[in-house]
N, CA, C and O of each residue as an XYZ file, in Angstrom:
404
protein
N    -266.205     45.551     59.876
C    -265.547     47.100     59.223
C    -264.129     46.719     59.099
O    -263.533     46.204     60.045
N    -263.423     47.018     57.661
C    -261.854     47.036     57.764
C    -261.707     48.726     57.169
O    -262.391     49.577     56.601
N    -260.445     48.552     57.681
C    -259.816     50.307     57.241
C    -258.239     49.803     57.410
O    -257.769     48.984     58.199
N    -257.625     50.565     56.416
C    -256.175     50.509     56.324
C    -255.722     49.722     55.526
O    -256.235     49.562     54.418
N    -254.575     49.019     55.974
C    -253.441     48.488     54.714
C    -253.411     47.077     55.382
O    -253.350     46.966     56.606
N    -253.460     45.888     54.451
C    -253.075     44.667     54.429
C    -251.507     44.618     54.893
O    -250.775     45.469     54.389
N    -251.037     43.852     55.652
C    -249.481     43.403     56.043
C    -249.378     42.023     54.994
O    -249.917     40.929     55.162
N    -248.502     42.468     53.867
C    -247.899     41.138     53.116
C    -246.543     41.234     53.081
O    -245.853     42.249     53.179
N    -246.099     39.719     52.886
C    -244.707     39.612     52.890
C    -244.570     38.216     51.869
O    -245.396     37.304     51.855
N    -243.614     38.267     51.220
C    -243.187     36.934     50.636
C    -242.629     36.096     51.602
O    -242.019     36.446     52.613
N    -242.958     34.608     51.102
C    -242.756     33.519     51.884
C    -242.087     32.192     51.233
O    -242.319     32.085     50.029
N    -241.490     31.412     51.666
C    -240.730     29.982     51.115
C    -242.000     28.917     51.081
O    -242.048     27.926     50.353
N    -242.963     29.311     51.974
C    -243.857     28.412     51.624
C    -245.655     28.496     52.612
O    -246.027     29.362     53.403
N    -246.032     27.863     52.370
C    -247.559     28.319     53.084
C    -247.262     28.092     54.584
O    -248.205     27.377     54.922
N    -246.704     28.236     55.377
C    -246.113     27.912     56.726
C    -245.167     28.779     57.041
O    -245.014     29.261     58.164
N    -244.489     29.014     56.054
C    -243.119     29.609     56.437
C    -242.859     30.904     57.080
O    -243.852     31.580     57.350
N    -241.665     31.383     57.381
C    -241.502     32.695     57.763
C    -241.417     33.665     56.438
O    -241.305     33.396     55.242
N    -241.517     34.901     57.151
C    -241.120     35.733     55.623
C    -240.381     36.034     55.276
O    -239.552     35.974     56.184
N    -239.676     36.634     53.922
C    -238.460     36.564     53.005
C    -238.460     38.026     53.097
O    -239.476     38.721     53.129
N    -237.118     38.492     53.143
C    -236.559     39.809     52.608
C    -238.012     41.243     53.570
O    -238.549     40.968     54.643
N    -238.230     42.318     52.947
C    -238.520     43.236     53.512
C    -240.228     43.374     53.148
O    -240.519     43.429     51.953
N    -241.263     43.425     54.095
C    -242.518     43.717     53.928
C    -242.936     44.392     53.222
O    -242.160     45.259     52.819
N    -244.117     44.402     52.762
C    -244.712     45.424     51.835
C    -244.401     46.902     52.191
O    -244.378     47.167     53.393
N    -244.237     47.577     51.591
C    -244.540     49.284     52.081
C    -245.955     49.528     51.677
O    -246.558     49.075     50.705
N    -246.400     50.406     52.700
C    -247.809     51.300     52.349
C    -247.453     52.398     51.380
O    -246.687     53.361     51.404
N    -248.443     51.798     50.380
C    -248.421     53.254     49.212
C    -249.779     54.010     49.382
O    -250.922     53.632     49.124
N    -249.180     55.535     50.042
C    -250.331     55.990     50.767
C    -251.141     57.484     49.340
O    -251.539     58.636     49.513
N    -251.034     56.606     48.105
C    -251.936     57.517     47.199
C    -253.053     57.205     47.400
O    -253.872     58.118     47.295
N    -253.386     56.322     47.636
C    -255.148     55.932     47.737
C    -255.861     56.050     49.253
O    -255.828     55.105     50.041
N    -256.532     57.373     49.572
C    -256.767     57.461     50.822
C    -257.568     56.617     51.814
O    -258.562     56.161     51.249
N    -257.495     56.300     52.921
C    -257.713     55.452     54.033
C    -259.025     55.633     53.888
O    -259.400     56.805     53.873
N    -260.135     54.468     53.736
C    -261.653     54.609     54.239
C    -262.158     53.866     55.152
O    -261.451     52.908     55.465
N    -263.025     53.962     55.628
C    -263.908     52.700     56.552
C    -264.567     51.767     55.370
O    -265.302     52.276     54.524
N    -264.296     50.557     55.373
C    -265.131     49.670     54.508
C    -265.864     48.784     54.919
O    -265.213     47.799     55.268
N    -267.239     48.649     55.075
C    -268.289     47.628     55.183
C    -268.599     46.778     54.271
O    -269.340     47.099     53.341
N    -267.974     45.307     54.420
C    -268.858     44.477     53.286
C    -270.059     43.632     54.067
O    -270.060     42.854     55.021
N    -270.719     43.983     53.497
C    -271.977     42.679     53.302
C    -271.357     41.224     52.771
O    -270.555     41.036     51.856
N    -271.993     40.267     53.645
C    -271.867     38.994     53.296
C    -271.765     38.683     51.591
O    -272.875     38.643     51.059
N    -270.865     38.511     50.880
C    -271.008     37.820     49.667
C    -270.137     39.546     48.848
O    -269.848     39.554     47.651
N    -269.960     40.363     49.444
C    -269.558     41.528     49.089
C    -267.802     41.490     48.848
O    -267.246     41.006     49.834
N    -267.063     41.809     47.992
C    -265.442     42.167     48.081
C    -264.887     43.142     48.127
O    -265.445     44.133     47.654
N    -263.645     43.259     48.676
C    -262.903     44.997     48.450
C    -261.745     43.957     48.354
O    -261.776     42.734     48.487
N    -260.799     44.739     48.105
C    -259.538     44.836     47.488
C    -258.408     45.652     47.462
O    -258.655     46.803     47.104
N    -257.076     45.377     47.770
C    -255.978     46.442     47.394
C    -254.906     46.415     46.577
O    -254.182     45.423     46.491
N    -254.756     47.292     46.041
C    -253.540     47.058     45.162
C    -251.954     46.939     45.749
O    -251.244     47.682     46.426
N    -251.753     45.393     45.026
C    -250.150     45.264     45.518
C    -249.522     45.058     44.371
O    -249.871     44.351     43.425
N    -248.313     45.898     44.541
C    -247.229     45.595     43.231
C    -245.984     45.210     43.479
O    -245.531     45.619     44.548
N    -244.982     44.258     42.535
C    -244.128     43.951     43.193
C    -243.480     44.009     41.844
O    -243.966     43.822     40.728
N    -241.724     44.448     42.384
C    -240.824     44.550     41.439
C    -240.372     43.216     41.205
O    -240.646     42.337     42.023
N    -239.499     42.890     39.847
C    -238.897     42.032     39.737
C    -237.368     41.625     40.659
O    -236.541     42.536     40.671
N    -237.087     40.674     41.205
C    -236.096     41.023     42.176
C    -234.699     40.926     41.358
O    -233.658     41.050     42.004
N    -234.654     40.760     40.286
C    -233.627     40.817     39.312
C    -232.937     42.372     38.957
O    -231.784     42.700     38.674
N    -234.314     43.219     39.127
C    -234.020     44.400     39.183
C    -233.134     45.003     39.933
O    -232.910     46.186     39.675
N    -232.449     44.396     40.980
C    -231.397     44.764     42.032
C    -230.142     44.099     42.289
O    -229.971     43.037     42.888
N    -229.407     44.755     41.833
C    -227.947     44.283     42.156
C    -227.281     43.677     43.508
O    -226.413     42.814     43.642
N    -228.002     44.443     44.461
C    -227.738     44.104     45.774
C    -228.688     43.033     46.645
O    -228.829     43.047     47.867
N    -229.248     42.183     45.779
C    -230.685     41.149     45.814
C    -230.153     40.156     45.682
O    -229.770     39.769     44.577
N    -229.945     39.287     47.103
C    -229.529     37.809     47.019
C    -231.018     37.149     46.908
O    -231.872     37.053     47.789
N    -231.068     36.637     45.270
C    -232.627     36.039     44.998
C    -232.423     34.686     45.524
O    -231.415     33.981     45.568
N    -233.822     34.468     45.976
C    -234.358     33.222     46.655
C    -235.736     32.956     45.942
O    -236.345     33.803     45.288
N    -236.126     31.702     46.155
C    -237.417     31.163     45.818
C    -238.554     31.402     46.745
O    -238.294     31.142     47.920
N    -239.743     31.831     46.496
C    -240.701     32.475     47.182
C    -241.845     31.398     46.692
O    -241.834     30.912     45.561
N    -242.662     31.144     47.516
C    -243.935     30.043     47.040
C    -245.177     31.094     46.986
O    -246.243     30.982     46.381
N    -244.747     32.054     47.737
C    -246.171     32.656     47.296
C    -245.907     33.963     48.347
O    -244.820     34.489     48.587
N    -247.353     34.357     48.950
C    -247.970     35.818     49.495
C    -248.507     35.422     51.047
O    -249.487     34.676     51.053
N    -247.993     35.823     52.332
C    -248.628     35.522     53.157
C    -249.322     37.107     53.837
O    -248.700     38.036     54.353
N    -250.793     36.968     53.603
C    -251.155     38.498     53.574
C    -252.239     38.512     54.695
O    -253.138     37.676     54.600
N    -252.244     39.441     55.823
C    -252.661     39.931     56.940
C    -253.912     40.817     56.896
O    -253.654     41.967     57.249
N    -255.061     40.632     56.597
C    -255.977     41.754     56.459
C    -256.173     42.924     57.145
O    -256.435     42.600     58.303
N    -256.184     44.343     57.011
C    -256.222     45.482     57.829
C    -256.768     44.907     59.580
O    -257.741     44.182     59.791
N    -256.011     45.365     60.436
C    -256.877     45.508     61.691
C    -256.824     43.758     62.396
O    -257.568     43.389     63.304
N    -255.698     42.816     61.673
C    -255.968     41.414     62.007
C    -254.881     40.708     62.294
O    -253.776     41.201     62.071
N    -255.005     39.493     62.812
C    -253.883     39.312     63.417
C    -253.848     37.823     62.309
O    -252.881     37.441     61.650
N    -254.669     37.445     62.353
C    -255.065     36.302     61.316
C    -254.486     36.034     60.050
O    -254.772     37.043     59.405
N    -253.909     35.356     59.385
C    -253.417     35.396     57.607
C    -253.687     34.894     57.072
O    -254.626     34.183     57.428
N    -253.145     34.735     55.652
C    -253.923     33.937     54.736
C    -252.491     33.627     53.659
O    -251.711     34.509     53.303
N    -252.413     32.395     53.333
C    -251.545     32.340     52.315
C    -252.158     32.151     50.773
O    -253.137     31.430     50.579
N    -251.550     32.801     49.801
C    -251.917     33.005     48.379
C    -250.630     32.218     47.679
O    -249.531     32.762     47.785
N    -250.701     31.308     47.166
C    -250.155     30.468     46.369
C    -249.774     31.441     45.317
O    -250.713     32.111     44.886
N    -248.303     31.724     44.676
C    -247.601     32.613     43.300
C    -246.267     32.377     43.503
O    -245.630     33.078     44.288
N    -245.632     31.234     42.730
C    -244.470     31.294     42.948
C    -243.587     32.506     42.010
O    -243.999     33.008     40.964
N    -242.741     32.704     42.453
C    -241.971     33.938     42.113
C    -240.209     34.167     43.162
O    -239.581     33.508     43.992
N    -240.100     35.110     42.654
C    -238.665     35.200     43.112
C    -238.507     36.368     44.346
O    -239.393     37.221     44.285
N    -237.841     36.492     45.103
C    -238.087     37.354     46.535
C    -236.276     37.399     46.620
O    -235.421     36.656     46.140
N    -236.195     38.666     47.483
C    -234.805     39.109     48.135
C    -234.509     38.697     49.532
O    -235.335     39.104     50.348
N    -233.254     37.788     50.135
C    -233.439     37.451     51.219
C    -232.626     38.809     51.899
O    -232.251     38.744     53.070
N    -232.398     39.956     51.130
C    -231.645     41.173     51.732
C    -233.071     41.887     52.264
O    -233.847     42.124     51.338
N    -233.489     42.222     53.441
C    -234.410     42.628     53.799
C    -234.593     44.446     53.549
O    -235.547     45.222     53.608
N    -233.000     44.591     53.225
C    -232.972     46.235     52.759
C    -233.162     46.548     51.402
O    -232.591     47.590     51.079
N    -233.792     45.972     50.486
C    -234.396     45.595     48.999
C    -235.883     45.729     49.282
O    -236.292     44.703     49.827
N    -236.718     46.528     49.122
C    -238.155     46.099     49.079
C    -238.716     46.183     47.869
O    -238.619     47.215     47.205
N    -239.483     44.918     47.364
C    -239.891     44.191     46.317
C    -241.584     44.943     46.123
O    -242.069     45.428     45.101
N    -242.209     44.809     47.520
C    -243.542     45.090     47.680
C    -244.135     46.379     48.166
O    -243.829     46.786     49.287
N    -245.162     47.209     47.218
C    -246.015     47.805     47.893
C    -247.401     47.560     48.022
O    -247.763     46.702     47.216
N    -248.465     48.068     48.859
C    -249.600     47.687     49.289
C    -250.274     48.927     49.175
O    -249.737     49.916     49.674
N    -251.354     49.032     48.604
C    -252.146     50.305     49.060
C    -253.418     49.970     49.779
O    -253.820     48.817     49.937
N    -253.973     50.958     50.167
C    -255.082     51.054     51.586
C    -256.638     49.918     50.668
O    -257.080     49.960     49.519
N    -256.942     49.225     51.639
C    -258.195     48.512     51.620
C    -259.515     49.040     50.782
O    -260.230     49.508     51.668
N    -259.930     49.138     50.017
C    -261.022     50.018     49.213
C    -262.480     48.320     48.942
O    -262.567     47.112     48.724
N    -263.036     49.222     49.119
C    -264.776     48.128     48.542
C    -264.209     48.203     47.125
O    -263.437     49.063     46.702
N    -264.799     46.997     46.357
C    -264.802     46.775     44.915
C    -266.014     47.234     44.344
O    -266.204     47.132     43.132
């Protein structure tokens, strides 16, 4: 069973450390218990704001996203080249609660 929010950060490569601020939780969607049977899928809405929108952003390349499923310490890497802010005061990401698809 899954419940809550994934942890998401931009990273420089598949094994790299996080770049900038992690995703902030978007609490607009209520948290629910999600039980998935084999073959079923779940989802959470991830929003990314363009790094170039922030004048105080030191733009650096990111190779993708490091994702921790809700209540888990093992992570996955999703390759998706984009731009990140090395300044952790600038939040580019928001993540919604995990939901059944």
